[in-house]
PDB file of N, CA, C and O in Angstrom:
ATOM      1  N   LEU A   1    -128.211 -70.336 -70.663  1.00  0.00           N
ATOM      2  CA  LEU A   1    -127.825 -68.962 -70.395  1.00  0.00           C
ATOM      3  C   LEU A   1    -128.909 -68.250 -69.614  1.00  0.00           C
ATOM      4  O   LEU A   1    -128.612 -67.458 -68.719  1.00  0.00           O
ATOM      5  N   LEU A   2    -130.152 -68.520 -69.940  1.00  0.00           N
ATOM      6  CA  LEU A   2    -131.263 -67.873 -69.233  1.00  0.00           C
ATOM      7  C   LEU A   2    -131.743 -68.700 -68.044  1.00  0.00           C
ATOM      8  O   LEU A   2    -132.308 -68.151 -67.099  1.00  0.00           O
ATOM      9  N   SER A   3    -131.526 -69.995 -68.082  1.00  0.00           N
ATOM     10  CA  SER A   3    -132.028 -70.860 -67.021  1.00  0.00           C
ATOM     11  C   SER A   3    -131.118 -70.921 -65.815  1.00  0.00           C
ATOM     12  O   SER A   3    -131.533 -71.383 -64.752  1.00  0.00           O
ATOM     13  N   GLY A   4    -129.887 -70.466 -65.960  1.00  0.00           N
ATOM     14  CA  GLY A   4    -128.955 -70.503 -64.844  1.00  0.00           C
ATOM     15  C   GLY A   4    -128.052 -71.718 -64.849  1.00  0.00           C
ATOM     16  O   GLY A   4    -127.177 -71.825 -63.989  1.00  0.00           O
ATOM     17  N   TYR A   5    -128.229 -72.634 -65.779  1.00  0.00           N
ATOM     18  CA  TYR A   5    -127.383 -73.822 -65.868  1.00  0.00           C
ATOM     19  C   TYR A   5    -126.214 -73.544 -66.804  1.00  0.00           C
ATOM     20  O   TYR A   5    -126.096 -74.145 -67.872  1.00  0.00           O
ATOM     21  N   HIS A   6    -125.353 -72.621 -66.384  1.00  0.00           N
ATOM     22  CA  HIS A   6    -124.246 -72.189 -67.229  1.00  0.00           C
ATOM     23  C   HIS A   6    -123.269 -73.310 -67.560  1.00  0.00           C
ATOM     24  O   HIS A   6    -122.685 -73.321 -68.644  1.00  0.00           O
ATOM     25  N   ASP A   7    -123.085 -74.247 -66.643  1.00  0.00           N
ATOM     26  CA  ASP A   7    -122.140 -75.336 -66.875  1.00  0.00           C
ATOM     27  C   ASP A   7    -122.583 -76.254 -68.011  1.00  0.00           C
ATOM     28  O   ASP A   7    -121.742 -76.893 -68.642  1.00  0.00           O
ATOM     29  N   ARG A   8    -123.874 -76.333 -68.282  1.00  0.00           N
ATOM     30  CA  ARG A   8    -124.393 -77.206 -69.341  1.00  0.00           C
ATOM     31  C   ARG A   8    -124.336 -76.560 -70.723  1.00  0.00           C
ATOM     32  O   ARG A   8    -124.453 -77.246 -71.738  1.00  0.00           O
ATOM     33  N   LEU A   9    -124.156 -75.237 -70.759  1.00  0.00           N
ATOM     34  CA  LEU A   9    -124.171 -74.536 -72.044  1.00  0.00           C
ATOM     35  C   LEU A   9    -123.142 -75.084 -73.021  1.00  0.00           C
ATOM     36  O   LEU A   9    -123.466 -75.373 -74.173  1.00  0.00           O
ATOM     37  N   LEU A  10    -121.917 -75.227 -72.569  1.00  0.00           N
ATOM     38  CA  LEU A  10    -120.861 -75.690 -73.467  1.00  0.00           C
ATOM     39  C   LEU A  10    -121.072 -77.133 -73.888  1.00  0.00           C
ATOM     40  O   LEU A  10    -120.617 -77.536 -74.959  1.00  0.00           O
ATOM     41  N   ASN A  11    -121.750 -77.912 -73.072  1.00  0.00           N
ATOM     42  CA  ASN A  11    -122.055 -79.295 -73.447  1.00  0.00           C
ATOM     43  C   ASN A  11    -123.148 -79.373 -74.500  1.00  0.00           C
ATOM     44  O   ASN A  11    -123.129 -80.253 -75.361  1.00  0.00           O
ATOM     45  N   ASP A  12    -124.100 -78.454 -74.430  1.00  0.00           N
ATOM     46  CA  ASP A  12    -125.285 -78.527 -75.282  1.00  0.00           C
ATOM     47  C   ASP A  12    -125.237 -77.635 -76.523  1.00  0.00           C
ATOM     48  O   ASP A  12    -125.969 -77.867 -77.485  1.00  0.00           O
ATOM     49  N   PHE A  13    -124.367 -76.605 -76.500  1.00  0.00           N
ATOM     50  CA  PHE A  13    -124.370 -75.620 -77.582  1.00  0.00           C
ATOM     51  C   PHE A  13    -122.965 -75.238 -78.023  1.00  0.00           C
ATOM     52  O   PHE A  13    -122.021 -75.235 -77.234  1.00  0.00           O
ATOM     53  N   HIS A  14    -122.858 -74.920 -79.299  1.00  0.00           N
ATOM     54  CA  HIS A  14    -121.700 -74.191 -79.811  1.00  0.00           C
ATOM     55  C   HIS A  14    -122.068 -72.725 -79.611  1.00  0.00           C
ATOM     56  O   HIS A  14    -123.156 -72.304 -80.004  1.00  0.00           O
ATOM     57  N   ILE A  15    -121.189 -71.954 -79.014  1.00  0.00           N
ATOM     58  CA  ILE A  15    -121.503 -70.552 -78.705  1.00  0.00           C
ATOM     59  C   ILE A  15    -120.550 -69.650 -79.464  1.00  0.00           C
ATOM     60  O   ILE A  15    -119.334 -69.838 -79.438  1.00  0.00           O
ATOM     61  N   ASP A  16    -121.117 -68.681 -80.130  1.00  0.00           N
ATOM     62  CA  ASP A  16    -120.343 -67.702 -80.882  1.00  0.00           C
ATOM     63  C   ASP A  16    -120.723 -66.316 -80.369  1.00  0.00           C
ATOM     64  O   ASP A  16    -121.853 -66.088 -79.936  1.00  0.00           O
ATOM     65  N   TYR A  17    -119.780 -65.414 -80.423  1.00  0.00           N
ATOM     66  CA  TYR A  17    -120.039 -64.041 -80.001  1.00  0.00           C
ATOM     67  C   TYR A  17    -119.854 -63.151 -81.213  1.00  0.00           C
ATOM     68  O   TYR A  17    -118.743 -63.016 -81.725  1.00  0.00           O
ATOM     69  N   GLN A  18    -120.947 -62.539 -81.678  1.00  0.00           N
ATOM     70  CA  GLN A  18    -120.931 -61.733 -82.900  1.00  0.00           C
ATOM     71  C   GLN A  18    -121.606 -60.394 -82.634  1.00  0.00           C
ATOM     72  O   GLN A  18    -122.766 -60.359 -82.221  1.00  0.00           O
ATOM     73  N   GLN A  19    -120.910 -59.314 -82.861  1.00  0.00           N
ATOM     74  CA  GLN A  19    -121.498 -57.968 -82.797  1.00  0.00           C
ATOM     75  C   GLN A  19    -122.309 -57.747 -81.516  1.00  0.00           C
ATOM     76  O   GLN A  19    -123.481 -57.374 -81.575  1.00  0.00           O
ATOM     77  N   ASN A  20    -121.687 -57.976 -80.375  1.00  0.00           N
ATOM     78  CA  ASN A  20    -122.316 -57.793 -79.066  1.00  0.00           C
ATOM     79  C   ASN A  20    -123.484 -58.740 -78.812  1.00  0.00           C
ATOM     80  O   ASN A  20    -124.333 -58.463 -77.965  1.00  0.00           O
ATOM     81  N   ARG A  21    -123.532 -59.841 -79.531  1.00  0.00           N
ATOM     82  CA  ARG A  21    -124.599 -60.813 -79.336  1.00  0.00           C
ATOM     83  C   ARG A  21    -124.016 -62.213 -79.212  1.00  0.00           C
ATOM     84  O   ARG A  21    -123.037 -62.561 -79.872  1.00  0.00           O
ATOM     85  N   PHE A  22    -124.636 -62.998 -78.361  1.00  0.00           N
ATOM     86  CA  PHE A  22    -124.282 -64.405 -78.253  1.00  0.00           C
ATOM     87  C   PHE A  22    -125.173 -65.175 -79.207  1.00  0.00           C
ATOM     88  O   PHE A  22    -126.385 -64.960 -79.237  1.00  0.00           O
ATOM     89  N   VAL A  23    -124.591 -66.063 -79.980  1.00  0.00           N
ATOM     90  CA  VAL A  23    -125.377 -66.916 -80.869  1.00  0.00           C
ATOM     91  C   VAL A  23    -125.104 -68.352 -80.448  1.00  0.00           C
ATOM     92  O   VAL A  23    -123.957 -68.800 -80.436  1.00  0.00           O
ATOM     93  N   LEU A  24    -126.159 -69.064 -80.106  1.00  0.00           N
ATOM     94  CA  LEU A  24    -126.060 -70.448 -79.655  1.00  0.00           C
ATOM     95  C   LEU A  24    -126.594 -71.372 -80.729  1.00  0.00           C
ATOM     96  O   LEU A  24    -127.689 -71.172 -81.255  1.00  0.00           O
ATOM     97  N   PHE A  25    -125.800 -72.392 -81.049  1.00  0.00           N
ATOM     98  CA  PHE A  25    -126.181 -73.409 -82.023  1.00  0.00           C
ATOM     99  C   PHE A  25    -126.233 -74.744 -81.289  1.00  0.00           C
ATOM    100  O   PHE A  25    -125.234 -75.159 -80.701  1.00  0.00           O
ATOM    101  N   PRO A  26    -127.376 -75.424 -81.310  1.00  0.00           N
ATOM    102  CA  PRO A  26    -127.466 -76.702 -80.586  1.00  0.00           C
ATOM    103  C   PRO A  26    -126.552 -77.753 -81.202  1.00  0.00           C
ATOM    104  O   PRO A  26    -126.427 -77.847 -82.423  1.00  0.00           O
ATOM    105  N   LYS A  27    -125.921 -78.535 -80.345  1.00  0.00           N
ATOM    106  CA  LYS A  27    -125.052 -79.618 -80.810  1.00  0.00           C
ATOM    107  C   LYS A  27    -125.869 -80.825 -81.244  1.00  0.00           C
ATOM    108  O   LYS A  27    -125.453 -81.572 -82.129  1.00  0.00           O
ATOM    109  N   ARG A  28    -127.034 -81.019 -80.623  1.00  0.00           N
ATOM    110  CA  ARG A  28    -127.891 -82.153 -80.993  1.00  0.00           C
ATOM    111  C   ARG A  28    -128.775 -81.763 -82.168  1.00  0.00           C
ATOM    112  O   ARG A  28    -129.201 -80.614 -82.278  1.00  0.00           O
ATOM    113  N   THR A  29    -129.041 -82.701 -83.024  1.00  0.00           N
ATOM    114  CA  THR A  29    -129.843 -82.429 -84.216  1.00  0.00           C
ATOM    115  C   THR A  29    -131.347 -82.572 -83.971  1.00  0.00           C
ATOM    116  O   THR A  29    -132.146 -82.272 -84.858  1.00  0.00           O
ATOM    117  N   ASP A  30    -131.736 -83.023 -82.788  1.00  0.00           N
ATOM    118  CA  ASP A  30    -133.163 -83.225 -82.512  1.00  0.00           C
ATOM    119  C   ASP A  30    -133.818 -81.999 -81.863  1.00  0.00           C
ATOM    120  O   ASP A  30    -134.906 -82.107 -81.298  1.00  0.00           O
ATOM    121  N   GLN A  31    -133.177 -80.861 -81.939  1.00  0.00           N
ATOM    122  CA  GLN A  31    -133.732 -79.627 -81.380  1.00  0.00           C
ATOM    123  C   GLN A  31    -134.725 -78.996 -82.358  1.00  0.00           C
ATOM    124  O   GLN A  31    -134.710 -79.308 -83.549  1.00  0.00           O
ATOM    125  N   ASN A  32    -135.575 -78.123 -81.863  1.00  0.00           N
ATOM    126  CA  ASN A  32    -136.588 -77.460 -82.686  1.00  0.00           C
ATOM    127  C   ASN A  32    -136.093 -76.159 -83.289  1.00  0.00           C
ATOM    128  O   ASN A  32    -136.867 -75.443 -83.925  1.00  0.00           O
ATOM    129  N   PHE A  33    -134.829 -75.839 -83.105  1.00  0.00           N
ATOM    130  CA  PHE A  33    -134.312 -74.587 -83.633  1.00  0.00           C
ATOM    131  C   PHE A  33    -132.887 -74.767 -84.139  1.00  0.00           C
ATOM    132  O   PHE A  33    -132.152 -75.646 -83.689  1.00  0.00           O
ATOM    133  N   ARG A  34    -132.519 -73.913 -85.085  1.00  0.00           N
ATOM    134  CA  ARG A  34    -131.160 -73.905 -85.626  1.00  0.00           C
ATOM    135  C   ARG A  34    -130.230 -73.040 -84.791  1.00  0.00           C
ATOM    136  O   ARG A  34    -129.065 -73.380 -84.584  1.00  0.00           O
ATOM    137  N   SER A  35    -130.760 -71.915 -84.313  1.00  0.00           N
ATOM    138  CA  SER A  35    -129.933 -71.020 -83.507  1.00  0.00           C
ATOM    139  C   SER A  35    -130.804 -70.123 -82.642  1.00  0.00           C
ATOM    140  O   SER A  35    -131.982 -69.898 -82.923  1.00  0.00           O
ATOM    141  N   VAL A  36    -130.187 -69.623 -81.586  1.00  0.00           N
ATOM    142  CA  VAL A  36    -130.803 -68.637 -80.708  1.00  0.00           C
ATOM    143  C   VAL A  36    -129.773 -67.532 -80.529  1.00  0.00           C
ATOM    144  O   VAL A  36    -128.617 -67.783 -80.186  1.00  0.00           O
ATOM    145  N   GLU A  37    -130.212 -66.325 -80.764  1.00  0.00           N
ATOM    146  CA  GLU A  37    -129.338 -65.157 -80.662  1.00  0.00           C
ATOM    147  C   GLU A  37    -129.809 -64.315 -79.484  1.00  0.00           C
ATOM    148  O   GLU A  37    -130.996 -64.008 -79.372  1.00  0.00           O
ATOM    149  N   LEU A  38    -128.883 -63.943 -78.609  1.00  0.00           N
ATOM    150  CA  LEU A  38    -129.222 -63.186 -77.406  1.00  0.00           C
ATOM    151  C   LEU A  38    -128.360 -61.940 -77.325  1.00  0.00           C
ATOM    152  O   LEU A  38    -127.154 -61.993 -77.566  1.00  0.00           O
ATOM    153  N   GLN A  39    -128.980 -60.823 -76.988  1.00  0.00           N
ATOM    154  CA  GLN A  39    -128.227 -59.590 -76.791  1.00  0.00           C
ATOM    155  C   GLN A  39    -128.576 -59.034 -75.414  1.00  0.00           C
ATOM    156  O   GLN A  39    -129.743 -58.985 -75.025  1.00  0.00           O
ATOM    157  N   PHE A  40    -127.556 -58.622 -74.697  1.00  0.00           N
ATOM    158  CA  PHE A  40    -127.728 -58.090 -73.354  1.00  0.00           C
ATOM    159  C   PHE A  40    -127.280 -56.635 -73.309  1.00  0.00           C
ATOM    160  O   PHE A  40    -126.392 -56.212 -74.049  1.00  0.00           O
ATOM    161  N   LYS A  41    -127.909 -55.898 -72.435  1.00  0.00           N
ATOM    162  CA  LYS A  41    -127.464 -54.546 -72.101  1.00  0.00           C
ATOM    163  C   LYS A  41    -127.150 -54.613 -70.614  1.00  0.00           C
ATOM    164  O   LYS A  41    -128.056 -54.662 -69.782  1.00  0.00           O
ATOM    165  N   GLY A  42    -125.867 -54.615 -70.283  1.00  0.00           N
ATOM    166  CA  GLY A  42    -125.473 -54.920 -68.916  1.00  0.00           C
ATOM    167  C   GLY A  42    -125.794 -56.375 -68.657  1.00  0.00           C
ATOM    168  O   GLY A  42    -125.348 -57.248 -69.402  1.00  0.00           O
ATOM    169  N   ASN A  43    -126.559 -56.652 -67.618  1.00  0.00           N
ATOM    170  CA  ASN A  43    -126.944 -58.041 -67.329  1.00  0.00           C
ATOM    171  C   ASN A  43    -128.400 -58.329 -67.689  1.00  0.00           C
ATOM    172  O   ASN A  43    -128.954 -59.345 -67.268  1.00  0.00           O
ATOM    173  N   ARG A  44    -129.016 -57.447 -68.459  1.00  0.00           N
ATOM    174  CA  ARG A  44    -130.423 -57.634 -68.839  1.00  0.00           C
ATOM    175  C   ARG A  44    -130.550 -58.011 -70.309  1.00  0.00           C
ATOM    176  O   ARG A  44    -129.935 -57.406 -71.187  1.00  0.00           O
ATOM    177  N   LEU A  45    -131.360 -59.020 -70.544  1.00  0.00           N
ATOM    178  CA  LEU A  45    -131.651 -59.448 -71.903  1.00  0.00           C
ATOM    179  C   LEU A  45    -132.529 -58.400 -72.578  1.00  0.00           C
ATOM    180  O   LEU A  45    -133.574 -58.029 -72.043  1.00  0.00           O
ATOM    181  N   VAL A  46    -132.110 -57.917 -73.760  1.00  0.00           N
ATOM    182  CA  VAL A  46    -132.888 -56.898 -74.462  1.00  0.00           C
ATOM    183  C   VAL A  46    -133.364 -57.370 -75.839  1.00  0.00           C
ATOM    184  O   VAL A  46    -134.267 -56.772 -76.423  1.00  0.00           O
ATOM    185  N   PHE A  47    -132.754 -58.443 -76.356  1.00  0.00           N
ATOM    186  CA  PHE A  47    -133.128 -58.921 -77.692  1.00  0.00           C
ATOM    187  C   PHE A  47    -132.905 -60.424 -77.762  1.00  0.00           C
ATOM    188  O   PHE A  47    -131.934 -60.953 -77.221  1.00  0.00           O
ATOM    189  N   MET A  48    -133.824 -61.096 -78.440  1.00  0.00           N
ATOM    190  CA  MET A  48    -133.687 -62.536 -78.645  1.00  0.00           C
ATOM    191  C   MET A  48    -134.280 -62.879 -80.006  1.00  0.00           C
ATOM    192  O   MET A  48    -135.374 -62.437 -80.354  1.00  0.00           O
ATOM    193  N   ARG A  49    -133.533 -63.679 -80.768  1.00  0.00           N
ATOM    194  CA  ARG A  49    -134.043 -64.170 -82.055  1.00  0.00           C
ATOM    195  C   ARG A  49    -133.818 -65.671 -82.099  1.00  0.00           C
ATOM    196  O   ARG A  49    -132.725 -66.165 -81.818  1.00  0.00           O
ATOM    197  N   MET A  50    -134.876 -66.385 -82.457  1.00  0.00           N
ATOM    198  CA  MET A  50    -134.803 -67.830 -82.601  1.00  0.00           C
ATOM    199  C   MET A  50    -135.081 -68.172 -84.060  1.00  0.00           C
ATOM    200  O   MET A  50    -136.033 -67.671 -84.658  1.00  0.00           O
ATOM    201  N   ILE A  51    -134.249 -69.019 -84.614  1.00  0.00           N
ATOM    202  CA  ILE A  51    -134.480 -69.497 -85.978  1.00  0.00           C
ATOM    203  C   ILE A  51    -134.745 -70.988 -85.876  1.00  0.00           C
ATOM    204  O   ILE A  51    -133.905 -71.752 -85.399  1.00  0.00           O
ATOM    205  N   ASP A  52    -135.930 -71.395 -86.331  1.00  0.00           N
ATOM    206  CA  ASP A  52    -136.306 -72.800 -86.212  1.00  0.00           C
ATOM    207  C   ASP A  52    -135.734 -73.623 -87.353  1.00  0.00           C
ATOM    208  O   ASP A  52    -135.051 -73.098 -88.231  1.00  0.00           O
ATOM    209  N   THR A  53    -136.016 -74.902 -87.331  1.00  0.00           N
ATOM    210  CA  THR A  53    -135.443 -75.819 -88.322  1.00  0.00           C
ATOM    211  C   THR A  53    -135.983 -75.600 -89.724  1.00  0.00           C
ATOM    212  O   THR A  53    -135.406 -76.104 -90.687  1.00  0.00           O
ATOM    213  N   LEU A  54    -137.077 -74.859 -89.860  1.00  0.00           N
ATOM    214  CA  LEU A  54    -137.617 -74.532 -91.183  1.00  0.00           C
ATOM    215  C   LEU A  54    -137.106 -73.180 -91.690  1.00  0.00           C
ATOM    216  O   LEU A  54    -137.447 -72.753 -92.792  1.00  0.00           O
ATOM    217  N   GLY A  55    -136.278 -72.509 -90.866  1.00  0.00           N
ATOM    218  CA  GLY A  55    -135.735 -71.212 -91.256  1.00  0.00           C
ATOM    219  C   GLY A  55    -136.601 -70.035 -90.848  1.00  0.00           C
ATOM    220  O   GLY A  55    -136.281 -68.890 -91.167  1.00  0.00           O
ATOM    221  N   GLN A  56    -137.702 -70.305 -90.141  1.00  0.00           N
ATOM    222  CA  GLN A  56    -138.568 -69.229 -89.664  1.00  0.00           C
ATOM    223  C   GLN A  56    -137.884 -68.513 -88.504  1.00  0.00           C
ATOM    224  O   GLN A  56    -137.265 -69.149 -87.650  1.00  0.00           O
ATOM    225  N   SER A  57    -137.998 -67.191 -88.482  1.00  0.00           N
ATOM    226  CA  SER A  57    -137.339 -66.384 -87.461  1.00  0.00           C
ATOM    227  C   SER A  57    -138.369 -65.721 -86.563  1.00  0.00           C
ATOM    228  O   SER A  57    -139.345 -65.147 -87.047  1.00  0.00           O
ATOM    229  N   SER A  58    -138.154 -65.798 -85.252  1.00  0.00           N
ATOM    230  CA  SER A  58    -138.986 -65.111 -84.267  1.00  0.00           C
ATOM    231  C   SER A  58    -138.076 -64.176 -83.494  1.00  0.00           C
ATOM    232  O   SER A  58    -137.062 -64.602 -82.941  1.00  0.00           O
ATOM    233  N   MET A  59    -138.443 -62.882 -83.454  1.00  0.00           N
ATOM    234  CA  MET A  59    -137.625 -61.898 -82.753  1.00  0.00           C
ATOM    235  C   MET A  59    -138.406 -61.277 -81.611  1.00  0.00           C
ATOM    236  O   MET A  59    -139.593 -60.974 -81.740  1.00  0.00           O
ATOM    237  N   LEU A  60    -137.726 -61.092 -80.501  1.00  0.00           N
ATOM    238  CA  LEU A  60    -138.315 -60.462 -79.327  1.00  0.00           C
ATOM    239  C   LEU A  60    -137.421 -59.303 -78.906  1.00  0.00           C
ATOM    240  O   LEU A  60    -136.217 -59.480 -78.720  1.00  0.00           O
ATOM    241  N   HIS A  61    -138.000 -58.131 -78.756  1.00  0.00           N
ATOM    242  CA  HIS A  61    -137.303 -56.972 -78.210  1.00  0.00           C
ATOM    243  C   HIS A  61    -137.907 -56.735 -76.832  1.00  0.00           C
ATOM    244  O   HIS A  61    -139.113 -56.523 -76.710  1.00  0.00           O
ATOM    245  N   LEU A  62    -137.079 -56.770 -75.804  1.00  0.00           N
ATOM    246  CA  LEU A  62    -137.568 -56.646 -74.439  1.00  0.00           C
ATOM    247  C   LEU A  62    -137.219 -55.273 -73.877  1.00  0.00           C
ATOM    248  O   LEU A  62    -136.093 -54.799 -74.025  1.00  0.00           O
ATOM    249  N   SER A  63    -138.183 -54.646 -73.240  1.00  0.00           N
ATOM    250  CA  SER A  63    -137.951 -53.354 -72.601  1.00  0.00           C
ATOM    251  C   SER A  63    -138.768 -53.299 -71.314  1.00  0.00           C
ATOM    252  O   SER A  63    -139.769 -54.001 -71.170  1.00  0.00           O
ATOM    253  N   GLY A  64    -138.337 -52.477 -70.405  1.00  0.00           N
ATOM    254  CA  GLY A  64    -139.049 -52.340 -69.142  1.00  0.00           C
ATOM    255  C   GLY A  64    -139.044 -53.606 -68.315  1.00  0.00           C
ATOM    256  O   GLY A  64    -139.964 -53.831 -67.529  1.00  0.00           O
ATOM    257  N   VAL A  65    -138.034 -54.431 -68.472  1.00  0.00           N
ATOM    258  CA  VAL A  65    -137.960 -55.703 -67.749  1.00  0.00           C
ATOM    259  C   VAL A  65    -137.619 -55.430 -66.288  1.00  0.00           C
ATOM    260  O   VAL A  65    -136.674 -54.699 -65.990  1.00  0.00           O
ATOM    261  N   LEU A  66    -138.380 -56.012 -65.394  1.00  0.00           N
ATOM    262  CA  LEU A  66    -138.120 -55.916 -63.962  1.00  0.00           C
ATOM    263  C   LEU A  66    -137.602 -57.264 -63.481  1.00  0.00           C
ATOM    264  O   LEU A  66    -138.259 -58.290 -63.662  1.00  0.00           O
ATOM    265  N   VAL A  67    -136.442 -57.258 -62.879  1.00  0.00           N
ATOM    266  CA  VAL A  67    -135.831 -58.501 -62.393  1.00  0.00           C
ATOM    267  C   VAL A  67    -136.222 -58.715 -60.939  1.00  0.00           C
ATOM    268  O   VAL A  67    -136.050 -57.832 -60.098  1.00  0.00           O
ATOM    269  N   ASN A  68    -136.746 -59.887 -60.660  1.00  0.00           N
ATOM    270  CA  ASN A  68    -137.140 -60.295 -59.304  1.00  0.00           C
ATOM    271  C   ASN A  68    -138.158 -59.348 -58.675  1.00  0.00           C
ATOM    272  O   ASN A  68    -138.155 -59.150 -57.460  1.00  0.00           O
ATOM    273  N   ALA A  69    -139.016 -58.771 -59.485  1.00  0.00           N
ATOM    274  CA  ALA A  69    -140.077 -57.912 -58.955  1.00  0.00           C
ATOM    275  C   ALA A  69    -141.132 -58.787 -58.287  1.00  0.00           C
ATOM    276  O   ALA A  69    -141.400 -59.893 -58.755  1.00  0.00           O
ATOM    277  N   PRO A  70    -141.728 -58.313 -57.209  1.00  0.00           N
ATOM    278  CA  PRO A  70    -142.777 -59.111 -56.569  1.00  0.00           C
ATOM    279  C   PRO A  70    -143.968 -59.288 -57.511  1.00  0.00           C
ATOM    280  O   PRO A  70    -144.345 -58.372 -58.242  1.00  0.00           O
ATOM    281  N   ILE A  71    -144.544 -60.474 -57.475  1.00  0.00           N
ATOM    282  CA  ILE A  71    -145.691 -60.796 -58.328  1.00  0.00           C
ATOM    283  C   ILE A  71    -146.856 -61.206 -57.434  1.00  0.00           C
ATOM    284  O   ILE A  71    -146.710 -62.053 -56.552  1.00  0.00           O
ATOM    285  N   ASP A  72    -147.982 -60.611 -57.667  1.00  0.00           N
ATOM    286  CA  ASP A  72    -149.181 -60.919 -56.897  1.00  0.00           C
ATOM    287  C   ASP A  72    -149.593 -62.363 -57.182  1.00  0.00           C
ATOM    288  O   ASP A  72    -149.878 -62.693 -58.333  1.00  0.00           O
ATOM    289  N   PRO A  73    -149.633 -63.233 -56.170  1.00  0.00           N
ATOM    290  CA  PRO A  73    -149.993 -64.643 -56.390  1.00  0.00           C
ATOM    291  C   PRO A  73    -151.384 -64.828 -56.980  1.00  0.00           C
ATOM    292  O   PRO A  73    -151.672 -65.879 -57.553  1.00  0.00           O
ATOM    293  N   ARG A  74    -152.255 -63.828 -56.851  1.00  0.00           N
ATOM    294  CA  ARG A  74    -153.596 -63.941 -57.432  1.00  0.00           C
ATOM    295  C   ARG A  74    -153.553 -64.004 -58.952  1.00  0.00           C
ATOM    296  O   ARG A  74    -154.517 -64.445 -59.579  1.00  0.00           O
ATOM    297  N   LEU A  75    -152.444 -63.567 -59.556  1.00  0.00           N
ATOM    298  CA  LEU A  75    -152.312 -63.647 -61.009  1.00  0.00           C
ATOM    299  C   LEU A  75    -152.194 -65.083 -61.501  1.00  0.00           C
ATOM    300  O   LEU A  75    -152.383 -65.349 -62.688  1.00  0.00           O
ATOM    301  N   PHE A  76    -151.882 -66.014 -60.596  1.00  0.00           N
ATOM    302  CA  PHE A  76    -151.637 -67.393 -60.979  1.00  0.00           C
ATOM    303  C   PHE A  76    -152.665 -68.358 -60.408  1.00  0.00           C
ATOM    304  O   PHE A  76    -152.363 -69.534 -60.205  1.00  0.00           O
ATOM    305  N   GLN A  77    -153.851 -67.887 -60.152  1.00  0.00           N
ATOM    306  CA  GLN A  77    -154.908 -68.763 -59.678  1.00  0.00           C
ATOM    307  C   GLN A  77    -155.566 -69.438 -60.872  1.00  0.00           C
ATOM    308  O   GLN A  77    -156.009 -68.778 -61.812  1.00  0.00           O
ATOM    309  N   PHE A  78    -155.621 -70.752 -60.817  1.00  0.00           N
ATOM    310  CA  PHE A  78    -156.210 -71.517 -61.911  1.00  0.00           C
ATOM    311  C   PHE A  78    -157.668 -71.815 -61.593  1.00  0.00           C
ATOM    312  O   PHE A  78    -157.989 -72.391 -60.553  1.00  0.00           O
ATOM    313  N   LYS A  79    -158.534 -71.415 -62.498  1.00  0.00           N
ATOM    314  CA  LYS A  79    -159.957 -71.715 -62.371  1.00  0.00           C
ATOM    315  C   LYS A  79    -160.349 -72.488 -63.621  1.00  0.00           C
ATOM    316  O   LYS A  79    -160.467 -71.915 -64.704  1.00  0.00           O
ATOM    317  N   PRO A  80    -160.549 -73.798 -63.465  1.00  0.00           N
ATOM    318  CA  PRO A  80    -160.886 -74.597 -64.650  1.00  0.00           C
ATOM    319  C   PRO A  80    -162.241 -74.189 -65.217  1.00  0.00           C
ATOM    320  O   PRO A  80    -163.161 -73.855 -64.470  1.00  0.00           O
ATOM    321  N   PRO A  81    -162.356 -74.217 -66.524  1.00  0.00           N
ATOM    322  CA  PRO A  81    -163.653 -73.916 -67.148  1.00  0.00           C
ATOM    323  C   PRO A  81    -164.701 -74.944 -66.735  1.00  0.00           C
ATOM    324  O   PRO A  81    -164.377 -76.073 -66.366  1.00  0.00           O
ATOM    325  N   LYS A  82    -165.940 -74.537 -66.803  1.00  0.00           N
ATOM    326  CA  LYS A  82    -167.051 -75.424 -66.456  1.00  0.00           C
ATOM    327  C   LYS A  82    -167.019 -76.677 -67.326  1.00  0.00           C
ATOM    328  O   LYS A  82    -166.847 -76.590 -68.542  1.00  0.00           O
ATOM    329  N   GLY A  83    -167.183 -77.836 -66.702  1.00  0.00           N
ATOM    330  CA  GLY A  83    -167.207 -79.096 -67.431  1.00  0.00           C
ATOM    331  C   GLY A  83    -165.832 -79.739 -67.608  1.00  0.00           C
ATOM    332  O   GLY A  83    -165.727 -80.795 -68.232  1.00  0.00           O
ATOM    333  N   VAL A  84    -164.784 -79.128 -67.075  1.00  0.00           N
ATOM    334  CA  VAL A  84    -163.430 -79.684 -67.205  1.00  0.00           C
ATOM    335  C   VAL A  84    -163.088 -80.463 -65.944  1.00  0.00           C
ATOM    336  O   VAL A  84    -163.287 -79.965 -64.837  1.00  0.00           O
ATOM    337  N   ASP A  85    -162.573 -81.687 -66.100  1.00  0.00           N
ATOM    338  CA  ASP A  85    -162.118 -82.480 -64.968  1.00  0.00           C
ATOM    339  C   ASP A  85    -160.657 -82.162 -64.692  1.00  0.00           C
ATOM    340  O   ASP A  85    -159.845 -82.098 -65.615  1.00  0.00           O
ATOM    341  N   VAL A  86    -160.323 -81.963 -63.425  1.00  0.00           N
ATOM    342  CA  VAL A  86    -158.951 -81.706 -63.027  1.00  0.00           C
ATOM    343  C   VAL A  86    -158.471 -82.885 -62.195  1.00  0.00           C
ATOM    344  O   VAL A  86    -159.118 -83.276 -61.224  1.00  0.00           O
ATOM    345  N   MET A  87    -157.343 -83.441 -62.578  1.00  0.00           N
ATOM    346  CA  MET A  87    -156.785 -84.588 -61.869  1.00  0.00           C
ATOM    347  C   MET A  87    -155.582 -84.143 -61.060  1.00  0.00           C
ATOM    348  O   MET A  87    -154.719 -83.426 -61.568  1.00  0.00           O
ATOM    349  N   ASN A  88    -155.519 -84.559 -59.821  1.00  0.00           N
ATOM    350  CA  ASN A  88    -154.388 -84.244 -58.949  1.00  0.00           C
ATOM    351  C   ASN A  88    -153.486 -85.466 -58.856  1.00  0.00           C
ATOM    352  O   ASN A  88    -153.967 -86.568 -58.591  1.00  0.00           O
ATOM    353  N   HIS A  89    -152.206 -85.293 -59.066  1.00  0.00           N
ATOM    354  CA  HIS A  89    -151.240 -86.393 -58.963  1.00  0.00           C
ATOM    355  C   HIS A  89    -150.350 -86.135 -57.751  1.00  0.00           C
ATOM    356  O   HIS A  89    -149.135 -85.981 -57.879  1.00  0.00           O
ATOM    357  N   ALA A  90    -150.960 -86.090 -56.593  1.00  0.00           N
ATOM    358  CA  ALA A  90    -150.195 -85.796 -55.381  1.00  0.00           C
ATOM    359  C   ALA A  90    -149.787 -87.049 -54.681  1.00  0.00           C
ATOM    360  O   ALA A  90    -149.135 -86.990 -53.639  1.00  0.00           O
TER     361      ALA A  90
END
């Protein structure tokens, strides 16, 4: 749903719609979560709750989300710490 691979959703998840929220249950048992709950306001994600296989719940409330906003590439410059070897697999 978030990755853009909408055609795979029905293959990978049971999807339920409850109280303005989508609840996804993985069909495979080897997943790290029992369910993911998503709530949208228009086309923007505003709430997400993940329940893992131990029953632990993680909730995210999103606000001020900017879609496709320009990002300064300098924010993603990797500078390895001193003494770290970096291997290139080019």
